[in-house]
C-alpha positions as CSV (number, residue, x, y, z in Angstrom):
1,M,-23.6,-7.7,3.7
2,R,-19.8,-7.9,4.1
3,M,-17.8,-4.7,4.2
4,L,-16.3,-4.8,0.7
5,E,-19.1,-6.8,-1.0
6,G,-18.9,-6.4,-4.8
7,K,-16.0,-4.1,-4.8
8,I,-13.0,-4.2,-7.1
9,I,-9.7,-3.3,-5.4
10,V,-6.1,-2.8,-6.7
11,I,-3.3,-3.4,-4.2
12,T,0.3,-2.6,-5.0
13,G,2.9,-4.7,-3.3
14,G,0.2,-7.3,-2.8
15,S,2.3,-10.4,-3.1
16,Q,3.7,-10.4,0.5
17,G,3.8,-8.6,3.8
18,L,1.2,-5.9,4.5
19,G,0.0,-5.9,0.9
20,E,-0.8,-9.6,1.1
21,G,-2.4,-9.1,4.4
22,V,-4.7,-6.4,3.0
23,A,-5.6,-8.6,0.0
24,R,-6.5,-11.5,2.3
25,R,-8.6,-9.3,4.5
26,A,-10.3,-7.8,1.4
27,V,-11.3,-11.4,0.3
28,E,-12.7,-12.0,3.7
29,A,-14.7,-8.8,3.5
30,G,-16.4,-9.9,0.3
31,A,-14.4,-8.1,-2.5
32,A,-15.6,-9.2,-5.9
33,G,-12.1,-9.0,-7.6
34,L,-8.6,-8.0,-6.9
35,V,-5.6,-6.9,-8.9
36,I,-2.2,-7.2,-7.1
37,C,1.2,-6.1,-8.4
38,A,4.8,-6.8,-7.5
39,R,8.2,-7.3,-9.1
40,S,8.5,-11.1,-8.3
41,V,6.4,-13.0,-10.8
42,A,6.6,-16.3,-9.0
43,R,5.5,-14.9,-5.7
44,G,2.8,-12.7,-7.3
45,E,1.3,-15.5,-9.3
46,A,1.3,-17.8,-6.2
47,T,-0.4,-15.2,-4.1
48,A,-3.0,-14.5,-6.8
49,A,-3.7,-18.2,-7.1
50,A,-4.1,-18.6,-3.4
51,L,-6.5,-15.7,-3.1
52,T,-8.5,-16.9,-6.1
53,D,-8.8,-20.3,-4.4
54,L,-10.4,-18.5,-1.4
55,G,-13.2,-17.4,-3.7
56,C,-12.1,-14.0,-5.0
57,P,-10.9,-13.7,-8.6
58,T,-7.4,-12.2,-8.3
59,H,-5.1,-11.2,-11.1
60,F,-1.4,-10.5,-10.8
61,V,0.3,-7.8,-12.9
62,P,4.1,-7.8,-12.8
63,A,5.3,-4.3,-12.3
64,D,8.3,-2.2,-11.4
65,L,6.7,0.9,-9.9
66,A,9.8,3.0,-10.4
67,N,8.6,2.9,-14.0
68,V,5.5,5.2,-14.5
69,D,4.3,3.1,-17.5
70,D,4.1,0.1,-15.2
71,C,2.1,2.1,-12.8
72,R,-0.4,3.0,-15.5
73,A,-0.5,-0.6,-16.8
74,V,-1.6,-1.9,-13.4
75,I,-4.7,0.3,-13.4
76,H,-5.4,-0.3,-17.1
77,A,-5.3,-4.1,-16.4
78,C,-7.9,-3.6,-13.7
79,D,-10.2,-1.8,-16.1
80,R,-9.7,-4.4,-18.8
81,L,-10.4,-7.3,-16.4
82,F,-13.2,-5.9,-14.3
83,G,-14.5,-2.8,-16.1
84,H,-14.1,-0.4,-13.2
85,I,-12.2,0.2,-9.9
86,D,-13.6,0.9,-6.5
87,G,-10.5,1.2,-4.4
88,L,-6.7,1.5,-4.6
89,V,-4.2,0.6,-1.8
90,N,-0.7,1.9,-2.3
91,C,1.3,-0.6,-0.2
92,A,4.4,-1.0,-2.3
93,A,7.5,0.9,-1.0
94,S,11.2,1.0,-0.9
95,T,12.7,0.9,2.6
96,E,16.3,1.2,1.5
97,R,18.7,2.7,4.0
98,G,20.6,6.0,3.6
99,S,21.5,8.8,5.9
100,V,22.0,12.6,5.3
101,E,25.7,11.9,4.8
102,D,25.7,8.8,2.5
103,T,22.5,9.0,0.4
104,T,23.4,9.0,-3.3
105,V,21.5,10.8,-6.0
106,E,20.5,7.4,-7.4
107,L,19.2,6.2,-4.1
108,F,17.2,9.4,-3.5
109,D,15.6,9.2,-6.9
110,R,14.8,5.5,-6.6
111,I,13.1,5.9,-3.2
112,F,11.0,8.9,-4.3
113,A,10.1,7.2,-7.6
114,I,8.6,4.2,-5.8
115,N,7.3,5.9,-2.6
116,V,5.9,9.1,-4.0
117,R,5.8,9.3,-7.8
118,A,4.3,5.8,-8.2
119,P,1.4,6.5,-5.8
120,L,0.7,9.8,-7.6
121,F,0.4,8.2,-11.0
122,L,-1.4,5.2,-9.7
123,M,-3.9,7.6,-8.2
124,Q,-4.1,9.6,-11.4
125,E,-5.1,6.6,-13.5
126,T,-7.5,5.4,-10.8
127,V,-9.2,8.8,-10.5
128,R,-9.6,8.9,-14.3
129,L,-11.6,5.7,-14.2
130,M,-13.6,6.7,-11.1
131,K,-14.6,10.0,-12.6
132,R,-15.4,8.3,-15.9
133,D,-17.8,5.9,-14.2
134,G,-19.2,8.5,-11.7
135,I,-19.0,6.0,-8.8
136,G,-16.6,7.6,-6.5
137,G,-14.2,5.4,-4.5
138,S,-11.5,5.2,-1.9
139,I,-7.7,5.4,-2.0
140,V,-5.6,4.3,0.9
141,N,-1.9,5.2,0.9
142,I,0.4,3.4,3.3
143,G,2.7,5.8,5.0
144,S,5.0,5.5,8.0
145,I,5.5,7.1,11.4
146,N,8.9,8.0,9.9
147,A,7.1,10.8,8.2
148,H,7.5,12.7,11.5
149,G,11.3,12.4,11.5
150,G,12.6,8.8,11.4
151,Q,15.8,7.1,12.2
152,P,19.1,8.6,11.0
153,N,19.7,5.8,8.5
154,L,16.3,6.3,6.9
155,T,16.6,9.9,5.8
156,T,15.2,9.7,2.3
157,Y,12.6,7.0,3.2
158,S,11.4,9.3,6.0
159,A,11.2,12.3,3.6
160,S,9.3,10.3,1.1
161,K,6.7,9.2,3.6
162,G,6.3,12.8,4.7
163,A,5.7,13.7,1.1
164,L,3.1,10.9,0.7
165,A,1.2,12.2,3.7
166,T,1.0,15.7,2.2
167,L,0.1,14.2,-1.2
168,S,-2.7,12.3,0.4
169,K,-4.2,15.3,2.0
170,N,-3.9,17.4,-1.1
171,A,-5.6,14.8,-3.2
172,A,-8.4,14.3,-0.7
173,H,-9.1,18.1,-0.9
174,A,-9.1,18.1,-4.7
175,L,-11.1,14.9,-5.2
176,G,-13.8,15.3,-2.5
177,P,-16.3,16.9,-4.9
178,H,-16.1,13.7,-7.0
179,H,-16.8,11.5,-3.9
180,I,-13.3,10.1,-4.1
181,R,-11.8,9.7,-0.7
182,V,-8.1,9.6,0.1
183,N,-6.5,8.7,3.4
184,C,-3.0,7.8,4.6
185,I,-2.0,5.3,7.4
186,N,1.3,6.1,9.1
187,V,2.2,2.6,10.0
188,G,4.7,1.8,12.8
189,W,7.2,-1.0,13.1
190,M,5.8,-4.2,11.6
191,S,6.8,-7.8,11.4
192,T,6.9,-8.9,7.7
193,P,9.1,-11.3,5.7
194,N,10.9,-8.2,4.3
195,E,11.5,-6.8,7.7
196,H,13.1,-10.1,8.8
197,V,15.5,-9.9,5.8
198,I,16.4,-6.3,6.7
199,Q,17.0,-7.1,10.4
200,K,19.2,-10.1,9.5
201,A,21.1,-7.9,7.0
202,E,21.8,-5.4,9.8
203,G,23.2,-8.2,12.0
204,K,20.3,-8.8,14.3
205,P,19.9,-12.3,15.8
206,D,17.2,-14.8,14.6
207,N,15.1,-13.9,17.6
208,W,15.0,-10.1,16.8
209,L,11.2,-10.2,16.8
210,E,11.0,-11.5,20.3
211,A,13.1,-8.6,21.5
212,A,11.2,-6.1,19.4
213,D,7.9,-7.3,20.8
214,A,9.1,-7.1,24.3
215,S,10.1,-3.4,23.8
216,A,6.7,-2.4,22.4
217,P,4.1,-0.6,24.6
218,F,1.4,-3.2,23.8
219,G,3.8,-6.1,24.2
220,R,4.4,-6.6,20.5
221,I,5.0,-4.7,17.3
222,L,2.5,-4.6,14.5
223,R,1.4,-7.5,12.3
224,P,-0.1,-7.1,8.8
225,A,-3.5,-8.1,10.1
226,D,-3.6,-5.2,12.5
227,V,-3.4,-2.7,9.7
228,A,-5.3,-4.7,7.1
229,S,-8.5,-4.3,9.1
230,L,-8.2,-0.5,9.1
231,V,-7.4,-0.4,5.4
232,T,-10.6,-2.5,4.8
233,W,-12.7,-0.1,6.7
234,L,-11.3,2.9,4.9
235,L,-12.1,1.2,1.6
236,S,-15.6,0.5,2.6
237,D,-18.8,2.6,2.4
238,E,-18.8,2.7,6.2
239,A,-16.0,5.3,5.9
240,V,-17.9,7.4,3.4
241,M,-17.4,10.6,5.2
242,F,-13.7,9.9,6.2
243,S,-11.2,11.6,3.9
244,G,-8.0,13.7,4.1
245,S,-6.8,12.0,7.3
246,V,-3.4,10.7,8.2
247,V,-4.0,8.0,10.7
């Protein structure tokens, strides 16, 4: 039996980058259904159609996760479409730049709304369904190595990822008796379409990835597939005794 055989998974930020990579790996692992959300309707619908063509019914829900009602609507859609939820992957995040000296109140609030508040309320609705059905489940939050400090121009982003790691451990402790597992992956530098946009906006050359790969200890920086396999394992029953960890 494949690792996610029969499971229903919700993936935020699932239309591109790591979120799409996780979704594709979930399909390969036998997921019975997916719900993905993102702000871009065109990209989200295209990704959902492609995943459905691969054999896994996938539904796209447009959502701005800075809006708590949208967070709740994503989970409600999963319940309406599939009747239950087995796993949640919080991939969506804001990586907007801002230092100690130039971060505005608006930027701070926006980053924390998307990177911390949204995962909390997505988990809240997910847990409600899992407890209702008595089936347990798994939640995987995508953090960042910036949680340990981070670059000077990523002050609020780094703080938000530190908060997400703490939130994950707290939730794992609270939800263990209900067989709901919560883990966090502190991801390093990763090549994604959005990262390419960021690097270009910061004046890096077209071959920035070549230079980044050359500087990495293993000869390259991360790709979405590298992390997607770990996410899949954490979602699976093979990780049934693994909770409260920040990997």
